[in-house]
ROLOTI-153170 format. One record per residue: x, y, z of N, C-alpha, C in turn; residue in one letter. Coordinates in steps of 0.001 Angstrom, whole numbers, padded with zeros to 6 digits, always signed. Each point is the difference from the previous one (the first is absolute). Layout:
% residues N
XYZXYZXYZA/...
***
This chain:
% residues 55
+053124+030693-015030+001389-000372-000050+000393-000672+001326M/+000382-001258-000019+000286-000711+001244+001316+000436+000656P/+000895+000643-000746+001258+000431+000589-000204+001092+001059Q/-001097+000736-000120-000235+001103+000919-000644-000456+001310L/-000379-001252+000105-000574-000518+001227+001146-000316+000969N/+000156+000761+001088+001160-000191+000858-000124-001166+000981P/-001160-000610+000096-000205-001030+001028+000960-001189-000144A/+000105-000692-001125+000916-001146-000022+001470+000414-000070P/+000320+001084-000682+001386+000393-000176+000590+000599+001264W/-000804+000700+000765+000515+000579+001235+000337-001095+001016F/-000814-001033+000058+000277-001111+000911+001285-000728-000408A/+000195-000213-001284+001228-000640-000481+001204+000882+000300I/-000130+001278-000205+001074+000948+000279+000393-000007+001476F/-000982+000064+000883+000283+000021+001435+000596-001335+000442V/-000517-001088-000472+000505-001321+000391+001438-000206-000479F/+000296+000431-001210+001361-000167-000505+000985+000866+000789S/-000386+001219+000384+000895+000823+000800+000172-000546+001402W/-001009-000618+000548+000149-000632+001305+001007-001144-000077L/-000023-000752-001075+000984-001069-000173+001401+000583-000108I/+000166+001048-000801+001324+000592-000181+000529+000671+001265F/-000873+000559+000816+000464+000739+001168+000087-000831+001271L/-000729-001116+000088-000019-000779+001237+000711-001337-000164I/-000310-000741-001020+000517-001364-000137+001368-000017-000669I/+000176+000736-001057+001247-000063-000766+001234+000465+000769M/-000038+001081+000797+001222+000376+000725+000480-001087+000948P/-000899-000735+000633+000400-001087+000884+000695-001102-000785Q/-000510-000317-001166+000616-001038-000828+001377+000436-000491K/+000127+001248-000422+001266+000487-000530+001038+000078+001112V/-000372+000488+001173+000959+000112+001091+000448-001357+000513L/-000841-001003-000104+000423-001323+000446+001075-000569-000922S/-000008+000349-001271+001043-000450-000904+001251+000861+000123F/-000166+001256+000305+001138+000906+000044+000933-000329+001162K/-000520-000334+001172+000817-000230+001174+000042-001466+000399F/-000226-000893-000923-000025-001421+000346+001406-000537+000256A/+000982+000458-000738+001362-000534+000119+000934+001063+000537N/+000014+000141+001300+000928+000941+000612+001412-000582-000062E/+000981+000805-000313+001357-000531-000053+000507-000313+001406P/+000597-001156+000159+000585-000380+001274+001485-000258-000206T/+000757+000295+001002+001441-000177-000092+000359-001382+000514L/+000600-000807-000840+000424-001343+000367+001516-000025+000111H/+000484-000595+001058+001440-000191+000211+000785+001307-000154N/-000331+000924+000848+000700+001281-000057+001346-000174+000683V/+001029+000012-000799+001359-000138+000520+000848+001123-000565K/+000856+000479+000846+000920+001010-000485+001179-000729-000630K/+000260+000309-001239+001083-000698-000687+001344+000467+000543S/+000868-000949+000210+001320+000323+000509+000864+000473-001160K/+000481+001199+000130+000836+000532-001078+001448-000410+000254S/+000589-000549-000987+001384-000441+000102+000897+001000-000715E/+001109+000289+000619+000916+000940-000636+000749-000693-001131S/+000325+000760-001009+000721-000553-001134+001487+000021+000281W/+000650-000980-000475+001459-000010+000129+000596+000494-001311S/+000477+001229+000017+000557+000591-001196+001469-000395-000100W/+000382-000670-001042+001386-000461-000081+001010+001130-000215P/-000414+001159-000508+000973+001045-000298+000107+001011+001126W/-000658-000226+001124+000141+000940+001117+000932-000508+001040L/
***
């Protein structure tokens, strides 16, 4: 039964886990933090008082 021979399957298993644990986190983190929010034209809005005609 060729399924019981661990030589080719163990190498595939180890290689795939090395990809998932070493290469993939770097790729995912580069997409996660690529667009940091930046504040453009931060101005405090001037609040104007309302003129209430009945006061």
